[in-house]
C-alpha positions in Angstrom: 0.0 0.0 0.0 2.8 2.4 1.0 4.7 1.7 -2.3 1.4 2.3 -4.3 0.9 5.7 -2.6 4.5 6.6 -3.2 4.1 5.7 -6.9 1.0 7.8 -7.2 2.7 10.8 -5.6 5.7 10.3 -8.1 3.3 10.3 -11.0 1.5 13.4 -9.8 4.9 15.1 -9.4 6.0 14.3 -12.9 2.6 15.5 -14.3 2.9 18.7 -12.3 6.4 19.2 -13.5 5.4 18.9 -17.1 2.6 21.4 -16.7 4.8 23.8 -14.7 7.6 23.7 -17.3 5.1 24.2 -20.2 3.7 27.3 -18.5 7.2 28.7 -17.7 8.2 28.2 -21.3 5.0 29.9 -22.6 5.5 32.8 -20.3 9.2 33.3 -21.1 9.9 33.3 -17.4 11.1 29.7 -17.2 14.5 28.2 -16.2 17.5 27.9 -18.4 16.0 25.3 -20.8 12.9 23.4 -21.6 13.6 20.7 -19.0 14.1 23.2 -16.1 17.8 22.5 -16.1 20.0 25.5 -15.2 23.6 25.9 -16.2 26.0 25.1 -13.3 28.9 27.1 -14.8 27.6 30.2 -12.8 28.2 28.4 -9.5 31.7 28.5 -7.8 33.5 25.2 -7.8 33.1 23.3 -4.5 35.7 21.1 -2.8 35.7 18.8 0.2 32.0 18.1 0.0 30.7 16.0 2.8 28.1 13.5 1.7 26.0 13.4 4.9 25.8 17.2 5.5 25.7 18.4 1.8 24.5 15.7 -0.6 22.1 13.6 1.6 19.9 16.6 2.5 19.4 17.2 -1.2 18.5 13.5 -1.8 16.2 13.5 1.3 14.4 16.7 0.3 14.0 16.0 -3.4 14.5 12.3 -4.1 13.4 10.1 -1.2 9.7 10.6 -1.9 10.1 8.2 -4.9 13.4 6.5 -4.1 13.1 5.1 -0.5 13.6 1.7 1.0 10.5 0.3 -0.7 11.5 1.7 -4.1 11.7 -0.8 -7.0 15.0 0.7 -8.3 17.0 2.7 -5.7 17.0 3.6 -2.0 18.3 7.1 -1.4 17.2 7.3 2.2 19.7 8.5 4.9 22.2 5.8 5.8 21.6 3.9 2.6 22.1 6.4 -0.2 25.9 6.4 -0.5 26.0 2.5 -0.6 23.1 2.5 -3.1 24.8 5.0 -5.5 28.6 4.8 -5.4 30.2 2.2 -7.8 26.8 0.7 -8.4 25.3 -0.1 -11.8 21.8 1.0 -12.8 19.2 -1.7 -12.3 17.4 -0.4 -15.4 20.5 -0.3 -17.6 23.4 -2.4 -16.2 25.7 -0.7 -18.8 25.5 2.6 -16.8 27.0 3.5 -13.5 24.8 5.4 -11.0 27.9 7.2 -9.5 31.4 6.6 -10.8 33.8 8.4 -8.4 35.8 11.0 -10.2 33.8 10.6 -13.4 30.7 12.8 -13.5 30.5 12.4 -17.3 29.8 8.7 -16.9 27.6 8.9 -13.8 23.8 8.5 -14.4 23.0 10.6 -11.3 24.9 13.5 -12.7 23.3 13.1 -16.1 19.9 13.1 -14.5 20.3 16.1 -12.4 22.2 18.1 -15.1 19.7 16.9 -17.7 22.7 16.3 -20.1 21.6 12.8 -21.1 19.0 11.6 -18.6 17.5 8.6 -20.4 15.8 6.0 -18.3 12.8 8.1 -17.2 14.0 11.6 -17.8 15.6 14.3 -15.7 15.4 14.1 -12.0 13.8 15.1 -9.8 10.4 15.5 -11.2 8.5 18.5 -9.9 10.5 21.5 -9.0 14.1 21.1 -10.4 17.1 21.3 -8.2 18.8 24.7 -7.9 22.0 25.4 -9.9 23.9 25.2 -6.6 22.4 21.8 -5.7 23.2 20.5 -9.2 26.7 21.8 -9.1 27.2 20.3 -5.6 26.2 16.8 -6.8 28.5 17.2 -9.9 31.4 18.4 -7.8 30.9 15.7 -5.2 31.2 13.0 -7.9 34.1 14.8 -9.6 35.9 14.9 -6.2 35.7 11.1 -5.9 32.2 10.8 -4.4 33.5 10.3 -0.8 30.9 8.6 1.4 32.3 10.0 4.6 35.0 12.4 5.9 37.7 9.6 5.9 37.1 8.8 2.2 37.9 12.3 0.8 40.7 12.8 -1.8 43.1 15.6 -2.0 42.5 18.8 -3.9 45.3 17.8 -6.3 43.0 15.1 -7.8 40.4 17.7 -8.8 39.9 18.8 -12.4 38.1 22.1 -13.1 34.4 21.6 -13.4 34.2 23.6 -16.6 36.1 20.9 -18.4 33.5 18.2 -17.6 30.2 20.0 -17.2 28.4 21.0 -20.3 27.0 24.5 -20.3 
């Protein structure tokens, strides 16, 4: 029952998102593109991103409504999200990685939040899109090696500039 209610909410969110984006496009007041995806190049590059305090709150606020413990595909709830994402292949397309540390260009999560090549159900999250800062934070966390905790961080020397990997 709980999974059915969650699925219904997800469907409503996706329908609402489509209507909202259509109205924003019609009015000329919409986001950067037709999918509601803003350019992250305007956001300063972030380093030393902590998963629990920076990434998990985004997932909890915007993703867990559809991707929780009873989700068919992915559990992004607190305490499970990092293990569900990092170095894991997509259940829907085993040829794609959900999060490939240091490689945002091959990570499905980054493609979905940046809307660069979402595939498999379209850009995420449905409904109100993430802010450019939230999108950049997820991108930069993956680029920085997707550390799951403070002991897993890599040095700044391993970072590449975001502008070389993120598409405008």
